[in-house]
C-alpha positions in Angstrom: -12.7 -23.7 -46.2 -12.8 -20.6 -48.3 -11.8 -17.2 -46.8 -14.4 -14.4 -47.1 -14.1 -10.8 -46.1 -17.3 -9.0 -47.2 -17.3 -5.2 -47.2 -19.3 -3.4 -44.6 -21.5 -0.5 -45.7 -20.5 2.7 -43.9 -24.1 3.7 -44.0 -24.9 1.2 -41.3 -22.1 2.1 -38.9 -23.3 3.8 -35.7 -22.2 7.4 -35.5 -20.9 8.9 -32.2 -22.2 12.3 -33.5 -25.8 10.8 -33.3 -25.4 10.3 -29.5 -27.0 12.7 -27.0 -24.0 13.9 -24.9 -24.5 15.2 -21.4 -22.3 18.3 -20.6 -20.4 18.3 -17.3 -21.6 20.4 -14.5 -21.2 24.2 -14.9 -19.8 24.5 -11.3 -16.8 22.5 -12.6 -15.6 25.8 -14.3 -15.6 27.4 -10.8 -13.4 24.7 -9.5 -11.1 25.0 -12.4 -10.8 28.8 -11.9 -10.0 28.3 -8.2 -7.3 25.7 -9.1 -5.8 28.1 -11.6 -5.9 31.0 -9.1 -4.1 28.8 -6.5 -1.5 27.6 -9.2 -0.9 31.1 -10.6 -0.8 32.6 -7.0 2.0 30.2 -6.1 3.8 30.9 -9.4 3.5 34.6 -8.8 5.1 34.2 -5.4 7.9 32.2 -7.0 8.4 34.9 -9.7 8.5 37.6 -7.0 11.0 35.6 -5.0 13.1 35.0 -8.1 13.1 38.8 -8.9 14.0 39.6 -5.3 16.9 37.1 -5.0 18.2 37.2 -8.5 19.5 40.8 -9.3 19.8 40.1 -13.0 16.0 39.7 -13.2 15.5 43.3 -11.9 16.8 44.8 -15.1 14.0 46.4 -17.2 14.2 43.9 -20.1 14.4 40.8 -17.9 11.6 42.2 -15.7 9.4 42.8 -18.8 10.1 39.3 -20.2 9.4 37.6 -16.9 6.1 39.5 -16.3 5.0 39.1 -19.9 5.7 35.3 -19.7 3.7 35.0 -16.5 0.7 36.9 -18.0 0.9 35.0 -21.2 0.8 31.7 -19.4 -2.1 32.9 -17.3 -4.0 34.0 -20.3 -3.4 30.8 -22.3 -4.5 28.7 -19.4 -7.7 30.6 -18.8 -8.7 30.9 -22.5 -7.8 27.3 -23.5 -9.1 25.8 -20.2 -12.4 27.6 -20.6 -12.7 26.7 -24.2 -12.0 23.0 -23.4 -14.4 23.0 -20.5 -17.2 24.0 -22.7 -16.7 21.0 -25.0 -16.4 18.3 -22.2 -19.4 15.9 -22.2 -20.1 12.2 -21.8 -22.6 9.6 -22.8 -23.4 6.1 -21.8 -24.7 3.7 -24.4 -25.7 0.0 -24.1 -22.2 -1.3 -24.6 -19.8 1.5 -24.0 -19.0 4.9 -22.4 -18.1 8.0 -24.6 -16.2 11.1 -23.4 -15.7 14.1 -25.6 -13.2 16.8 -24.8 -10.8 19.4 -26.3 -11.3 22.7 -27.9 -8.3 23.0 -30.2 -7.4 19.3 -30.2 -10.7 17.5 -30.1 -10.8 14.0 -28.7 -13.6 11.4 -28.4 -12.8 8.5 -26.1 -14.9 5.3 -26.4 -14.4 2.5 -24.0 -16.5 -0.6 -24.2 -17.8 -2.1 -21.0 -16.1 -5.4 -21.8 -12.7 -3.7 -21.5 -13.3 -1.8 -18.2 -11.7 -3.5 -15.2 -12.8 -1.1 -12.5 -14.3 2.4 -11.9 -13.2 4.9 -9.2 -14.9 8.1 -7.9 -12.6 10.8 -6.6 -13.4 14.1 -5.0 -10.8 16.7 -3.9 -11.5 19.5 -1.4 -12.4 22.0 -4.0 -14.7 19.6 -5.9 -16.4 18.7 -2.5 -17.1 22.3 -1.9 -19.3 22.3 -5.0 -20.7 18.7 -4.6 -18.6 17.5 -7.6 -16.6 14.4 -8.2 -14.4 12.7 -10.9 -15.2 9.3 -12.4 -12.1 7.4 -13.6 -12.6 4.2 -15.7 -9.7 1.8 -15.9 -9.0 -1.0 -18.4 -6.3 -3.7 -18.3 -4.5 -2.2 -21.3 -3.3 0.8 -19.3 -2.1 1.7 -15.8 -3.7 5.1 -16.1 -7.4 5.6 -16.4 -8.7 5.4 -19.9 -11.5 7.9 -19.4 -11.5 10.5 -16.5 -14.7 12.5 -16.4 -14.3 15.6 -14.2 -17.1 17.8 -13.1 -19.9 15.3 -12.3 -22.3 15.8 -9.4 -21.1 13.4 -6.8 -24.4 11.4 -6.8 -24.2 11.1 -10.7 -20.6 9.9 -10.5 -21.6 7.2 -7.9 -24.6 6.3 -10.0 -22.5 6.0 -13.2 -20.0 3.9 -11.3 -22.7 1.5 -10.1 -24.2 1.3 -13.6 -20.9 0.6 -15.1 -20.0 -2.1 -12.5 -23.4 -3.7 -13.1 -22.7 -3.8 -16.8 -19.2 -5.3 -16.5 -19.9 -8.1 -14.1 -22.3 -10.0 -16.4 -19.8 -9.5 -19.2 -17.0 -11.0 -17.2 -19.2 -13.9 -16.1 -20.3 -14.6 -19.6 -16.7 -14.8 -20.8 -15.8 -17.2 -17.9 -13.7 -14.6 -16.1 -14.5 -14.2 -12.4 
C-alpha cells in the first residue's frame, strides 16, 4: 500500500469570515453595566473601609494612589468591556457552532456538534430582569464550557439548546454511542 498525502487547495476551505454572525442582544450591555456598578460599588465600600481603618492610607500620596487605582480599574473595565461587548456574536452552521468575541484580543471559537456532550441554559437575576440567558456548550475535552454565549434572549437560548441537542443525538447514534 502506497502512502499518499495530497495537498488541499486553500481556495476551497470554508471561511468563518463568510458566515453571517448574529450579534448578542443590546440589553446585555445593560446587564453588564449593572454588574459593574455592583462590583465597583462593593469595591468602593472596601476602599473606604480600608482608608478609614488604615491610617497610612489617609496620607495624601497614598490616598491619591488608591483613588487613582480605583478609577483606572473602573475606566478600564467599562472601556474594555464595552468594546468587547460590541464584538460578541454567534453563528450556527450545519455541523458546528461559532462564537466570536474580544476587542483587543479577538477570538473565534468553533465547536463541532460531534464534540458537544451537553448544553445548558443559565439565567441570573439581572439577566432575568431583561429576559436574557446564557447558553453554555460543553465537550468531553473540558470540565469547563467550551463556548459560553451570554446575552441571548431566553427563548433564543432555549431554541438553540434544543437545536443543538437534536443535532448531537443523531451524531451519537450514528457513531454507535448512546
